[in-house]
N, C-alpha and C positions, 0 to 999 in steps of 0.2 A: 362144182354145181352148184345152185342155190335152191336153198331147202323150200319146199312147198310150206306155208304156213294155215294150218288148218283150224278150228276149231269144235267142239262136239257141240249138237245142240242147248244144252245147257248153258254152256260159255256163251255161245251166239246171241240167248235171249238175255243174259244177263248186260251183253256188251249194248245190245238195242233198248232194251229198259222192254220189253216184250214177253209173254208167253213163250213158250217151246210148239205151240200150236200155231201161234201167229211167224216162227220162225220157218215151220213146213210151207205154211201159206207161202211168204214170204221165194221159197224155195220155188213151190210149186208152181210160181206169175214168172218165176226167173230173175228177178232182184235178187237173189240171192243163188251164187254158186256151190254143188255140191256133190257130193262122190259118197259112194258105199265102199267100205271097204271091209269086205263078210256083211258083218251084221250093222257093225258100225256104219251111223252119217257121220261123213266129215265135212265142215263147210269152209271153205276158203276163205280166208281169213281179211282179204284187202274186199273179197264185196262184203263183209259186213262192215268194213270200214267206210267204204261206200254211200251204204245205206244210213250208216248214223250219220255222214255230213248231212243227209238230207235234213234232219232234225224231225217235227212231230209236222204233220202232214195235216194243213191249213186248208178248210173245203175240200169240195169233192173231187174225187180223179176223172178228168176225161174221158173219157171213151179211146180208141186209138184215133179213128176216124176227127173227131174234134180234135185231139190234141197234135197231128198232124196238119190241119187243116191250121192251127192256132198257128203252131212255127214257118208255115209256107207262107202264112197272110202278115207274118212279120217280115216275115224278107221281101217281098212286094212278089209272091213266085201266087199263080191260081190256085186253090185249093180247088178244081173241078167235080171231085167228089162230093160237095157238099150244097146244100140248096142255098138259093140268093138269100133266106131270110136269117138260116144257120151263118154262113158270113157276115153278113151285117152287124149282129149281135157278137162275135168274138172278135171284127174289128174296133169294136166299144167294148168289150172286156180289154181287148191290149191296148187301149187310151190310159189306161186306169191302173195296169200292169204292171212291175217290173218279170223282164226273164230270169234273173237268175232267184227272185222268191216262187218263180212258179216250178220251180225243177219236180217236188215233190209229187206235183199234179198232172206230170205230163209220163211219170213211169210205164204209164200202161203203151205208149206209141210200139213197144218191142218188148221181146224176150230175147236177152243178153247171154251170148253161152261160147265158151272157149274151149280151142282144137290144138291141139299138135300137127302141123302140116311137114311134113318134110321139104326144109328151106329149098329144095332144089324145084316145086311144087310152087313157091310163093308166086313167084312171076307170071307162071298162068293163070293160078287163080286171081290176081290182079285184073291182071286182062279180061275177066270175066264180063259178058255185060250185061247181066244180072244181076250186079253188085253195083251199090251204092257207099262208097268212099265214104267215111266220119272219120272225127277221130283224129288223132294222130296224121291219118292218113290221107286226111284231105286237110291237113293245118295249110299248106303251101296253096292249093285252089280256094282258100277264103284269107288271103293277103299275112298272113304267120309264116315267119322266121324260126318255121319248128321242123327239125328234119324228124320221121320216121326211124324207130332202127329196123331190125329184120323184122318188121313182124306187119300185121294190114287189120284195118279196124274197117266193115262194111257191112250192113245194110239190104238184106234181102228177103224174096219169101219163101214161106216154109217147105215149098213144092222142089225150091232152088238149091236151098240148104239138103235138101235130100239125097237132091242129084250129088253136089259136090262132097257131103261124104260118103258117098256110094264109088263116084271117080275119085276122090285123095287120098281115099281109106283114114278120113280125118280120124284122131284120137282125140275124145274129149277128157281134160287131166291135167295132170301134170304136164308143165314147163309150156304153158299154152304162146303159140305166135301169132293162133287168129284169132281173132274177135269177132263172130257171127250175128247180127240184130237180127231177126224174126218177124216180119211186120204182114196184116194184112195185105191183098192184093186188092190198093183203093181202087187203082185206075186197072184197063186192061195190060198197060205197058209198063204196068208198077216193078221196080222205083222206077223214072222216066230219068232221072239225074243220074250226072258218073260222079257227081258227089254231093253232100247233102248239103240245104241250106246252113250259111253260117250260123243260122239260130240252133240246127239241132249238133253242128260240131262244135260249140258253144257248150252243151251241154253235157255231150259224149268227154270233152275236154275236162272239165270240171270234176265230172266224177271217177276221170286217173287218180293212181295214187303217185304219179308221179309229180312231183314238186313244179316242174318246169310246164308240165302239159296243165296244171291249175291254175300257176301265173299266166299262158296263153289264156284258156279261159278266160279270166278277168280282161283282158284285155277287150275281147269281143265280146261279152255280156257291158264293157264299158259302151260299144255302139248303140246299144239297145234304150240308154239312160233317156228319159225324157225331161 
């Protein structure tokens, strides 16, 4: 069994160069993964490493609606939940920025949580129509030669997450094999795609601690070089 790496709040704060209060804010927003052991708060070290990789935030964070709008427009997809003026402004913004540099401003697109599902349930969860594959689970969909292990990574709405947790008795904590990222329901049929746009897959792969995922993310980011 792989030992779970955890950090205390002061240790995470020192790693990120922020205050303990900021660490708790990052936990509340879903950017850091944490759990309680009695009265002690333990923070997943891998999530701290991912946040540290983003560096200092330059510019204001996008709202979830604008973050998803930018990512969809990058892939030539219709961001129908935005008005025409907002779409035009985002297209102008895209013309002057590289995708990789925008990662810190796009973290608001979802809250990331990790669960342990029984291995026999993963196949059924993968087939759920309310999920949009991303990361390594969507690598083949966007033309990458990266095979996922016995795990699954997807976006979904909060209501769908609650239903899955109840149906499959998902446990949040050690030895996760299921990453679920909750987003607002931007359209009535959200998420309307079976797999995320390549721009989204690139960012999620870049957040992965696996060197193979990070290398694959680099290949995807190259597609958006201007």
